[in-house]
GUVEXLUM-449227 format. One record per residue: residue number from 1; residue in one letter; x, y, z of N, C-alpha, C, O, CB in turn. Coordinates in nm, 2 decimals. Glycine has a CB too. Layout:
! GUVEXLUM-449227
> NUM a X Y Z X Y Z X Y Z X Y Z X Y Z
...
END
This chain:
! GUVEXLUM-449227
> 1 m 0.08 -0.11 -0.01 0.00 0.02 0.01 0.08 0.15 0.01 0.18 0.16 0.09 -0.09 0.02 0.13
> 2 d 0.05 0.22 -0.06 0.13 0.35 -0.08 0.12 0.40 0.05 0.02 0.38 0.13 0.06 0.45 -0.20
> 3 p 0.21 0.47 0.09 0.23 0.53 0.22 0.17 0.66 0.23 0.14 0.70 0.34 0.38 0.55 0.26
> 4 i 0.15 0.74 0.12 0.10 0.86 0.10 -0.06 0.86 0.11 -0.12 0.96 0.15 0.15 0.92 -0.03
> 5 q -0.12 0.75 0.07 -0.27 0.74 0.04 -0.34 0.75 0.19 -0.46 0.78 0.19 -0.31 0.59 -0.05
> 6 p -0.29 0.74 0.30 -0.38 0.75 0.41 -0.36 0.92 0.43 -0.46 0.98 0.45 -0.32 0.66 0.55
> 7 i -0.26 0.96 0.43 -0.25 1.13 0.41 -0.35 1.19 0.34 -0.41 1.28 0.39 -0.13 1.18 0.35
> 8 f -0.37 1.15 0.21 -0.48 1.20 0.12 -0.61 1.16 0.15 -0.70 1.24 0.13 -0.46 1.17 -0.02
> 9 k -0.62 1.06 0.19 -0.75 1.01 0.24 -0.81 1.12 0.37 -0.92 1.18 0.37 -0.73 0.84 0.30
> 10 a -0.71 1.11 0.44 -0.74 1.20 0.58 -0.76 1.36 0.55 -0.84 1.42 0.62 -0.61 1.18 0.68
> 11 l -0.69 1.41 0.43 -0.73 1.53 0.38 -0.82 1.57 0.31 -0.88 1.68 0.35 -0.67 1.55 0.32
> 12 y -0.86 1.51 0.22 -0.96 1.51 0.11 -1.10 1.43 0.14 -1.21 1.47 0.09 -0.90 1.46 -0.01
> 13 s -1.09 1.32 0.21 -1.25 1.28 0.26 -1.34 1.37 0.33 -1.45 1.36 0.29 -1.25 1.17 0.36
> 14 p -1.30 1.45 0.41 -1.41 1.52 0.47 -1.45 1.64 0.35 -1.56 1.66 0.33 -1.36 1.59 0.63
> 15 l -1.34 1.71 0.27 -1.40 1.80 0.17 -1.48 1.75 0.05 -1.58 1.81 0.01 -1.29 1.87 0.12
> 16 f -1.44 1.62 -0.01 -1.50 1.57 -0.12 -1.58 1.42 -0.06 -1.55 1.32 0.01 -1.38 1.55 -0.24
> 17 r -1.70 1.46 -0.14 -1.79 1.34 -0.11 -1.83 1.25 -0.25 -1.89 1.31 -0.34 -1.93 1.41 -0.03
> 18 p -1.80 1.14 -0.26 -1.84 1.09 -0.39 -1.99 1.08 -0.43 -2.07 1.05 -0.34 -1.79 0.96 -0.40
> 19 p -2.04 1.10 -0.55 -2.17 1.12 -0.57 -2.24 0.99 -0.56 -2.19 0.89 -0.61 -2.20 1.18 -0.70
> 20 e -2.36 0.98 -0.48 -2.46 0.84 -0.52 -2.51 0.86 -0.63 -2.59 0.95 -0.65 -2.58 0.81 -0.42
> 21 l -2.47 0.77 -0.72 -2.53 0.73 -0.86 -2.60 0.59 -0.88 -2.58 0.48 -0.84 -2.40 0.73 -0.96
> 22 r -2.71 0.63 -0.97 -2.80 0.50 -0.98 -2.79 0.48 -1.12 -2.88 0.51 -1.20 -2.96 0.50 -0.91
> 23 l -2.67 0.41 -1.17 -2.69 0.40 -1.32 -2.73 0.27 -1.34 -2.71 0.18 -1.26 -2.57 0.43 -1.41
> 24 k -2.80 0.27 -1.48 -2.85 0.14 -1.54 -2.77 0.10 -1.64 -2.71 0.19 -1.70 -2.99 0.15 -1.59
> 25 v -2.75 -0.02 -1.68 -2.67 -0.07 -1.79 -2.77 -0.07 -1.90 -2.89 -0.10 -1.89 -2.61 -0.21 -1.77
> 26 p -2.71 -0.04 -2.01 -2.80 -0.03 -2.14 -2.85 -0.17 -2.16 -2.78 -0.27 -2.14 -2.71 0.02 -2.28
> 27 s -2.99 -0.18 -2.23 -3.02 -0.30 -2.27 -2.96 -0.37 -2.35 -2.99 -0.49 -2.35 -3.12 -0.31 -2.30
> 28 i -2.86 -0.32 -2.43 -2.80 -0.41 -2.53 -2.70 -0.49 -2.45 -2.68 -0.60 -2.48 -2.73 -0.34 -2.65
> 29 f -2.64 -0.43 -2.37 -2.53 -0.49 -2.27 -2.60 -0.63 -2.17 -2.54 -0.72 -2.14 -2.47 -0.35 -2.15
> 30 e -2.72 -0.61 -2.16 -2.80 -0.72 -2.07 -2.80 -0.86 -2.14 -2.77 -0.98 -2.09 -2.98 -0.69 -2.05
> 31 k -2.82 -0.82 -2.27 -2.82 -0.97 -2.34 -2.69 -0.99 -2.40 -2.66 -1.09 -2.46 -2.94 -0.99 -2.47
> 32 g -2.60 -0.89 -2.39 -2.46 -0.94 -2.46 -2.48 -0.89 -2.62 -2.58 -0.90 -2.69 -2.44 -1.13 -2.45
> 33 l -2.35 -0.83 -2.65 -2.33 -0.79 -2.77 -2.34 -0.90 -2.90 -2.30 -1.01 -2.88 -2.20 -0.73 -2.76
> 34 p -2.39 -0.87 -3.02 -2.41 -0.97 -3.13 -2.26 -1.00 -3.16 -2.18 -0.92 -3.16 -2.49 -0.92 -3.27
> 35 k -2.24 -1.16 -3.18 -2.12 -1.21 -3.19 -2.06 -1.15 -3.34 -1.94 -1.13 -3.35 -2.14 -1.36 -3.17
> 36 m -2.13 -1.15 -3.44 -2.10 -1.08 -3.57 -2.03 -0.93 -3.54 -1.92 -0.90 -3.60 -2.25 -1.05 -3.67
> 37 l -2.09 -0.85 -3.45 -2.06 -0.72 -3.42 -1.92 -0.72 -3.37 -1.84 -0.64 -3.41 -2.16 -0.66 -3.32
> 38 i -1.88 -0.81 -3.27 -1.76 -0.81 -3.22 -1.67 -0.84 -3.31 -1.57 -0.77 -3.32 -1.75 -0.90 -3.12
> 39 f -1.71 -0.95 -3.40 -1.60 -0.97 -3.50 -1.56 -0.87 -3.59 -1.45 -0.84 -3.62 -1.63 -1.09 -3.57
> 40 v -1.68 -0.82 -3.65 -1.64 -0.68 -3.71 -1.56 -0.60 -3.68 -1.47 -0.56 -3.75 -1.72 -0.61 -3.71
> 41 l -1.59 -0.55 -3.54 -1.49 -0.45 -3.48 -1.37 -0.48 -3.44 -1.29 -0.39 -3.44 -1.53 -0.40 -3.39
> 42 l -1.33 -0.61 -3.40 -1.22 -0.69 -3.40 -1.15 -0.69 -3.54 -1.03 -0.65 -3.56 -1.25 -0.83 -3.34
> 43 f -1.21 -0.72 -3.63 -1.16 -0.73 -3.77 -1.12 -0.61 -3.82 -1.01 -0.60 -3.88 -1.26 -0.78 -3.86
> 44 l -1.22 -0.47 -3.80 -1.16 -0.38 -3.86 -1.04 -0.31 -3.77 -0.99 -0.21 -3.82 -1.27 -0.29 -3.89
> 45 s -1.01 -0.35 -3.66 -0.91 -0.31 -3.59 -0.79 -0.37 -3.63 -0.68 -0.31 -3.63 -0.94 -0.33 -3.46
> 46 y -0.81 -0.50 -3.67 -0.72 -0.58 -3.71 -0.63 -0.52 -3.85 -0.51 -0.52 -3.88 -0.79 -0.70 -3.73
> 47 f -0.76 -0.48 -3.90 -0.70 -0.40 -4.05 -0.62 -0.28 -4.03 -0.51 -0.25 -4.08 -0.82 -0.34 -4.15
> 48 v -0.71 -0.19 -3.93 -0.62 -0.05 -3.89 -0.49 -0.07 -3.86 -0.40 0.00 -3.92 -0.67 0.02 -3.77
> 49 i -0.47 -0.16 -3.76 -0.34 -0.21 -3.71 -0.22 -0.22 -3.80 -0.12 -0.16 -3.80 -0.36 -0.33 -3.67
> 50 c -0.28 -0.31 -3.88 -0.18 -0.38 -3.98 -0.16 -0.29 -4.10 -0.07 -0.31 -4.18 -0.25 -0.54 -4.03
> 51 s -0.23 -0.21 -4.12 -0.21 -0.08 -4.21 -0.12 0.01 -4.18 -0.08 0.09 -4.26 -0.31 0.00 -4.22
> 52 g -0.08 0.01 -4.05 0.04 0.13 -3.98 -0.04 0.24 -3.96 0.02 0.34 -4.01 0.18 0.19 -4.07
> 53 i -0.14 0.26 -3.92 -0.21 0.37 -3.89 -0.13 0.44 -3.79 -0.13 0.56 -3.81 -0.35 0.36 -3.86
> 54 i -0.07 0.41 -3.68 0.00 0.46 -3.58 0.12 0.55 -3.64 0.15 0.66 -3.61 0.05 0.34 -3.50
> 55 y 0.17 0.46 -3.73 0.31 0.51 -3.81 0.26 0.63 -3.88 0.33 0.73 -3.88 0.38 0.39 -3.92
> 56 d 0.15 0.63 -3.94 0.10 0.72 -4.03 0.07 0.88 -3.93 0.11 0.99 -3.96 -0.04 0.63 -4.10
> 57 m -0.01 0.84 -3.84 -0.03 0.95 -3.74 0.07 1.02 -3.71 0.08 1.14 -3.72 -0.09 0.91 -3.63
> 58 i 0.21 0.92 -3.66 0.32 1.00 -3.60 0.41 1.05 -3.70 0.47 1.16 -3.67 0.40 0.92 -3.51
> 59 n 0.43 1.00 -3.81 0.55 1.03 -3.93 0.47 1.16 -4.02 0.53 1.25 -4.07 0.58 0.87 -4.05
> 60 e 0.32 1.13 -4.02 0.26 1.19 -4.16 0.33 1.17 -4.29 0.37 1.27 -4.34 0.24 1.32 -4.15
> 61 p 0.34 1.06 -4.34 0.37 1.02 -4.48 0.28 1.08 -4.58 0.16 1.09 -4.57 0.38 0.89 -4.49
> 62 p 0.36 1.11 -4.71 0.26 1.15 -4.83 0.19 1.01 -4.83 0.21 0.91 -4.77 0.34 1.18 -5.00
> 63 s 0.06 1.04 -4.94 -0.01 0.92 -4.96 0.06 0.84 -5.07 0.06 0.72 -5.06 -0.15 0.95 -4.99
> 64 i 0.13 0.90 -5.18 0.22 0.84 -5.26 0.32 0.92 -5.27 0.32 1.04 -5.23 0.18 0.81 -5.37
> 65 g 0.46 0.85 -5.36 0.57 0.93 -5.37 0.60 0.97 -5.53 0.51 0.97 -5.61 0.70 0.86 -5.31
> 66 s 0.69 1.00 -5.54 0.73 1.03 -5.67 0.88 1.02 -5.72 0.97 1.04 -5.65 0.69 1.14 -5.69
> 67 r 0.90 0.98 -5.85 1.05 0.96 -5.89 1.05 1.00 -6.01 0.95 0.99 -6.07 1.12 0.83 -5.88
> 68 r 1.18 1.04 -6.06 1.22 1.07 -6.20 1.25 0.95 -6.26 1.31 0.86 -6.20 1.34 1.15 -6.23
> 69 d 1.19 0.94 -6.37 1.27 0.80 -6.47 1.36 0.85 -6.57 1.37 0.97 -6.60 1.15 0.69 -6.56
> 70 p 1.43 0.75 -6.63 1.55 0.81 -6.70 1.52 0.91 -6.82 1.61 0.97 -6.88 1.64 0.69 -6.75
> 71 d 1.41 0.91 -6.86 1.36 1.04 -6.93 1.34 1.16 -6.88 1.31 1.25 -6.96 1.25 1.03 -6.99
> 72 g 1.34 1.17 -6.75 1.32 1.30 -6.68 1.19 1.34 -6.64 1.17 1.46 -6.59 1.36 1.39 -6.76
> 73 k 1.09 1.24 -6.65 0.95 1.28 -6.63 0.94 1.21 -6.49 1.02 1.12 -6.45 0.84 1.22 -6.74
> 74 v 0.86 1.26 -6.43 0.81 1.25 -6.29 0.71 1.15 -6.27 0.59 1.18 -6.29 0.76 1.38 -6.23
> 75 r 0.73 1.02 -6.24 0.65 0.91 -6.22 0.60 0.89 -6.09 0.68 0.89 -6.00 0.71 0.80 -6.26
> 76 p 0.47 0.88 -6.06 0.41 0.84 -5.91 0.46 0.71 -5.89 0.48 0.62 -5.97 0.25 0.83 -5.90
> 77 v 0.49 0.68 -5.75 0.56 0.56 -5.70 0.42 0.52 -5.57 0.36 0.60 -5.50 0.75 0.60 -5.63
> 78 a 0.40 0.40 -5.57 0.35 0.38 -5.44 0.42 0.29 -5.36 0.36 0.26 -5.25 0.22 0.34 -5.44
> 79 v 0.51 0.25 -5.37 0.59 0.18 -5.27 0.73 0.25 -5.23 0.82 0.27 -5.30 0.60 0.05 -5.32
> 80 l 0.73 0.26 -5.10 0.86 0.33 -5.06 1.00 0.25 -5.08 1.03 0.18 -4.98 0.84 0.38 -4.90
> 81 e 1.08 0.24 -5.17 1.19 0.16 -5.18 1.31 0.17 -5.08 1.33 0.28 -5.04 1.25 0.17 -5.30
> 82 y 1.37 0.08 -5.04 1.51 0.06 -4.97 1.49 0.09 -4.82 1.58 0.12 -4.74 1.62 0.16 -5.04
> 83 r 1.32 0.09 -4.79 1.31 0.15 -4.65 1.21 0.04 -4.58 1.10 0.05 -4.62 1.25 0.32 -4.64
> 84 l 1.24 -0.05 -4.50 1.18 -0.15 -4.47 1.06 -0.11 -4.38 0.94 -0.15 -4.38 1.27 -0.25 -4.43
> 85 n 1.13 -0.02 -4.28 1.05 0.04 -4.17 0.97 0.18 -4.21 0.93 0.25 -4.11 1.15 0.06 -4.05
> 86 g 0.96 0.22 -4.32 0.87 0.33 -4.38 0.79 0.31 -4.47 0.81 0.22 -4.55 0.93 0.41 -4.42
> 87 q 0.67 0.38 -4.49 0.57 0.35 -4.59 0.50 0.48 -4.63 0.49 0.58 -4.57 0.47 0.25 -4.53
> 88 y 0.45 0.45 -4.77 0.35 0.57 -4.81 0.21 0.51 -4.74 0.20 0.39 -4.71 0.33 0.61 -5.00
> 89 i 0.12 0.61 -4.74 -0.01 0.57 -4.70 -0.08 0.47 -4.77 -0.13 0.37 -4.72 -0.08 0.66 -4.70
> 90 v -0.07 0.50 -4.91 -0.14 0.38 -4.99 -0.07 0.23 -5.01 -0.12 0.13 -5.06 -0.16 0.44 -5.13
> 91 e 0.05 0.26 -4.96 0.12 0.09 -4.94 0.06 0.05 -4.80 0.02 -0.07 -4.80 0.32 0.08 -4.93
> 92 g 0.05 0.11 -4.70 0.01 0.06 -4.59 -0.11 0.01 -4.58 -0.12 -0.10 -4.52 0.02 0.13 -4.51
> 93 f -0.22 0.07 -4.64 -0.35 0.01 -4.67 -0.37 -0.11 -4.75 -0.45 -0.20 -4.73 -0.42 0.10 -4.72
> 94 t -0.27 -0.09 -4.86 -0.29 -0.22 -4.96 -0.23 -0.35 -4.85 -0.30 -0.45 -4.83 -0.17 -0.21 -5.13
> 95 a -0.12 -0.32 -4.78 -0.05 -0.44 -4.71 -0.16 -0.48 -4.63 -0.18 -0.60 -4.62 0.08 -0.41 -4.63
> 96 g -0.24 -0.37 -4.54 -0.34 -0.40 -4.45 -0.44 -0.50 -4.49 -0.47 -0.60 -4.43 -0.41 -0.28 -4.41
> 97 f -0.49 -0.47 -4.60 -0.59 -0.52 -4.68 -0.55 -0.66 -4.75 -0.63 -0.75 -4.78 -0.64 -0.42 -4.80
> 98 l -0.43 -0.68 -4.76 -0.38 -0.81 -4.80 -0.37 -0.91 -4.68 -0.40 -1.03 -4.68 -0.24 -0.79 -4.88
> 99 f -0.32 -0.84 -4.55 -0.33 -0.94 -4.46 -0.44 -0.98 -4.40 -0.45 -1.08 -4.33 -0.26 -0.91 -4.38
> 100 s -0.56 -0.87 -4.42 -0.70 -0.91 -4.40 -0.74 -1.00 -4.47 -0.80 -1.09 -4.42 -0.78 -0.82 -4.40
> 101 l -0.72 -1.01 -4.62 -0.76 -1.11 -4.70 -0.70 -1.25 -4.66 -0.76 -1.35 -4.70 -0.74 -1.08 -4.83
> 102 g -0.58 -1.27 -4.61 -0.53 -1.39 -4.56 -0.60 -1.42 -4.43 -0.61 -1.54 -4.39 -0.38 -1.38 -4.56
> 103 g -0.64 -1.34 -4.37 -0.69 -1.39 -4.22 -0.84 -1.43 -4.27 -0.90 -1.52 -4.21 -0.69 -1.24 -4.07
> 104 l -0.90 -1.37 -4.37 -1.02 -1.40 -4.41 -1.01 -1.55 -4.48 -1.11 -1.63 -4.46 -1.06 -1.28 -4.51
> 105 g -0.89 -1.60 -4.56 -0.88 -1.71 -4.60 -0.87 -1.83 -4.49 -0.93 -1.94 -4.50 -0.77 -1.69 -4.69
> 106 f -0.79 -1.79 -4.37 -0.81 -1.89 -4.28 -0.94 -1.91 -4.19 -0.97 -2.01 -4.12 -0.71 -1.87 -4.20
> 107 i -1.02 -1.80 -4.20 -1.13 -1.83 -4.16 -1.23 -1.91 -4.25 -1.31 -1.99 -4.20 -1.18 -1.72 -4.11
> 108 a -1.22 -1.90 -4.36 -1.31 -1.99 -4.45 -1.22 -2.13 -4.45 -1.29 -2.23 -4.47 -1.33 -1.93 -4.61
> 109 l -1.10 -2.14 -4.43 -1.07 -2.27 -4.40 -1.13 -2.33 -4.28 -1.18 -2.44 -4.27 -0.93 -2.28 -4.40
> 110 n -1.13 -2.24 -4.18 -1.21 -2.29 -4.04 -1.35 -2.34 -4.07 -1.39 -2.45 -4.03 -1.22 -2.17 -3.91
> 111 w -1.42 -2.26 -4.15 -1.55 -2.29 -4.20 -1.57 -2.42 -4.27 -1.67 -2.49 -4.26 -1.59 -2.18 -4.29
> 112 s -1.47 -2.45 -4.34 -1.46 -2.57 -4.44 -1.46 -2.69 -4.33 -1.52 -2.79 -4.36 -1.30 -2.57 -4.55
> 113 a -1.40 -2.69 -4.22 -1.39 -2.79 -4.14 -1.51 -2.84 -4.07 -1.51 -2.94 -4.00 -1.31 -2.78 -4.07
> 114 d -1.61 -2.75 -4.07 -1.75 -2.76 -4.00 -1.83 -2.90 -4.05 -1.88 -2.91 -4.16 -1.84 -2.63 -4.05
> 115 p -1.84 -3.00 -3.97 -1.88 -3.13 -4.00 -2.06 -3.10 -4.04 -2.12 -3.17 -4.12 -1.84 -3.25 -3.86
> 116 q -2.12 -3.02 -3.97 -2.27 -2.99 -3.98 -2.30 -2.93 -4.12 -2.42 -2.93 -4.15 -2.31 -2.89 -3.85
> 117 s -2.20 -2.86 -4.21 -2.25 -2.81 -4.32 -2.23 -2.92 -4.44 -2.16 -3.02 -4.42 -2.18 -2.67 -4.35
> 118 s -2.29 -2.88 -4.55 -2.28 -2.98 -4.66 -2.15 -3.01 -4.73 -2.06 -2.92 -4.71 -2.36 -2.95 -4.74
> 119 s -2.13 -3.09 -4.80 -2.01 -3.14 -4.86 -1.97 -3.02 -4.97 -1.86 -2.98 -4.98 -2.03 -3.28 -4.94
> 120 r -2.09 -2.98 -5.04 -2.07 -2.89 -5.14 -2.01 -2.75 -5.07 -1.92 -2.69 -5.12 -2.21 -2.87 -5.23
> 121 s -2.06 -2.71 -4.96 -2.03 -2.58 -4.93 -1.90 -2.59 -4.85 -1.83 -2.49 -4.84 -2.15 -2.51 -4.84
> 122 r -1.87 -2.70 -4.78 -1.71 -2.73 -4.73 -1.60 -2.73 -4.84 -1.49 -2.68 -4.81 -1.71 -2.88 -4.66
> 123 y -1.62 -2.78 -4.97 -1.54 -2.77 -5.06 -1.53 -2.61 -5.11 -1.42 -2.56 -5.11 -1.58 -2.86 -5.17
> 124 i -1.64 -2.55 -5.13 -1.65 -2.41 -5.16 -1.57 -2.33 -5.06 -1.51 -2.24 -5.11 -1.79 -2.36 -5.17
> 125 f -1.56 -2.35 -4.92 -1.48 -2.26 -4.82 -1.38 -2.31 -4.86 -1.32 -2.21 -4.91 -1.49 -2.27 -4.67
> 126 l -1.32 -2.42 -4.88 -1.19 -2.49 -4.88 -1.12 -2.40 -5.00 -1.03 -2.32 -4.99 -1.21 -2.67 -4.90
> 127 t -1.21 -2.43 -5.10 -1.12 -2.34 -5.23 -1.10 -2.21 -5.21 -1.00 -2.16 -5.25 -1.18 -2.34 -5.38
> 128 i -1.20 -2.12 -5.14 -1.20 -1.99 -5.13 -1.11 -1.95 -5.03 -1.07 -1.83 -5.03 -1.34 -1.95 -5.12
> 129 g -1.08 -2.03 -4.93 -0.97 -2.01 -4.84 -0.84 -2.02 -4.88 -0.75 -1.94 -4.85 -0.97 -2.10 -4.74
> 130 i -0.80 -2.13 -4.97 -0.67 -2.17 -5.01 -0.66 -2.05 -5.11 -0.55 -1.99 -5.12 -0.64 -2.32 -5.08
> 131 f -0.77 -2.01 -5.20 -0.72 -1.93 -5.31 -0.71 -1.78 -5.23 -0.63 -1.70 -5.28 -0.84 -1.94 -5.46
> 132 t -0.77 -1.75 -5.14 -0.73 -1.63 -5.09 -0.60 -1.61 -5.00 -0.53 -1.50 -5.01 -0.84 -1.60 -5.02
> 133 i -0.56 -1.73 -4.92 -0.44 -1.73 -4.87 -0.30 -1.75 -4.97 -0.19 -1.72 -4.93 -0.44 -1.82 -4.78
> 134 l -0.34 -1.79 -5.08 -0.22 -1.80 -5.18 -0.21 -1.65 -5.25 -0.10 -1.61 -5.27 -0.23 -1.93 -5.30
> 135 i -0.31 -1.59 -5.29 -0.32 -1.46 -5.34 -0.24 -1.37 -5.25 -0.14 -1.31 -5.29 -0.47 -1.42 -5.36
> 136 a -0.30 -1.36 -5.13 -0.26 -1.26 -5.03 -0.09 -1.29 -5.00 0.00 -1.21 -5.01 -0.36 -1.27 -4.87
> 137 y -0.07 -1.42 -4.98 0.09 -1.42 -4.96 0.17 -1.40 -5.08 0.26 -1.33 -5.05 0.15 -1.56 -4.91
> 138 n 0.15 -1.43 -5.22 0.23 -1.40 -5.30 0.22 -1.26 -5.35 0.31 -1.22 -5.42 0.22 -1.50 -5.39
> 139 v 0.12 -1.18 -5.33 0.12 -1.03 -5.35 0.20 -0.95 -5.24 0.25 -0.84 -5.26 -0.03 -0.99 -5.35
> 140 l 0.20 -1.03 -5.11 0.28 -0.95 -5.03 0.43 -0.98 -5.05 0.51 -0.88 -5.04 0.23 -0.98 -4.88
> 141 i 0.47 -1.09 -5.09 0.59 -1.11 -5.14 0.66 -1.04 -5.25 0.77 -1.00 -5.26 0.59 -1.22 -5.18
> 142 m 0.54 -1.04 -5.34 0.57 -0.92 -5.44 0.59 -0.77 -5.41 0.66 -0.69 -5.47 0.46 -0.92 -5.53
> 143 f 0.52 -0.75 -5.30 0.55 -0.61 -5.24 0.68 -0.61 -5.16 0.74 -0.50 -5.14 0.44 -0.56 -5.14
> 144 l 0.72 -0.71 -5.12 0.85 -0.72 -5.03 0.93 -0.72 -5.12 1.03 -0.65 -5.09 0.87 -0.84 -4.93
> 145 r 0.94 -0.77 -5.26 1.05 -0.76 -5.35 1.05 -0.61 -5.42 1.15 -0.56 -5.47 1.03 -0.88 -5.46
> 146 m 0.94 -0.56 -5.43 0.93 -0.40 -5.48 1.01 -0.31 -5.36 1.09 -0.22 -5.38 0.74 -0.33 -5.49
> 147 k 0.99 -0.36 -5.24 1.03 -0.28 -5.14 1.18 -0.27 -5.13 1.24 -0.16 -5.12 0.98 -0.33 -5.03
> 148 i 1.24 -0.42 -5.13 1.35 -0.45 -5.14 1.42 -0.54 -5.23 1.44 -0.66 -5.20 1.37 -0.48 -5.04
> 149 p 1.46 -0.46 -5.37 1.51 -0.51 -5.47 1.61 -0.61 -5.45 1.70 -0.59 -5.36 1.56 -0.43 -5.54
> 150 n 1.61 -0.73 -5.53 1.71 -0.83 -5.51 1.70 -0.92 -5.38 1.79 -0.99 -5.33 1.83 -0.77 -5.51
> 151 y 1.58 -0.92 -5.32 1.56 -0.98 -5.20 1.51 -1.13 -5.23 1.42 -1.14 -5.31 1.47 -0.91 -5.11
> 152 l 1.55 -1.22 -5.16 1.53 -1.36 -5.21 1.57 -1.43 -5.34 1.51 -1.52 -5.39 1.41 -1.38 -5.21
> 153 q 1.66 -1.37 -5.37 1.72 -1.42 -5.52 1.86 -1.46 -5.52 1.91 -1.50 -5.63 1.71 -1.31 -5.63
END
């Protein structure tokens, strides 16, 4: 216990009195929140965190960059090269979308293992899950190779 707490309690208890409140819990919390609402909120927060929104708020990078090509023309660039710990805003949101797409693929694989669903729906979820995981993985590896040229070669 903090040794200063009794001193504060002795000084401020006669001066301040906590209010007597009778708060009611909203009716939506009595039954509990819907499961899909909780899932959507968690999944959106996963997308936002994977997109690098904290980095974007602290460093305020531009949405896209630009680079001069050999002809002297200025071309837009969406991927910040040679900096693994830096990003443009569009690059971050694209990477967050691909991470989320891979997560949805794993959720579809989980649904394909449900023994109560029909065989056809299990094959559909299996195909969708494998397809989305492969697409997300390969595009993220492509992003990494764009970000760091000559990586994994």
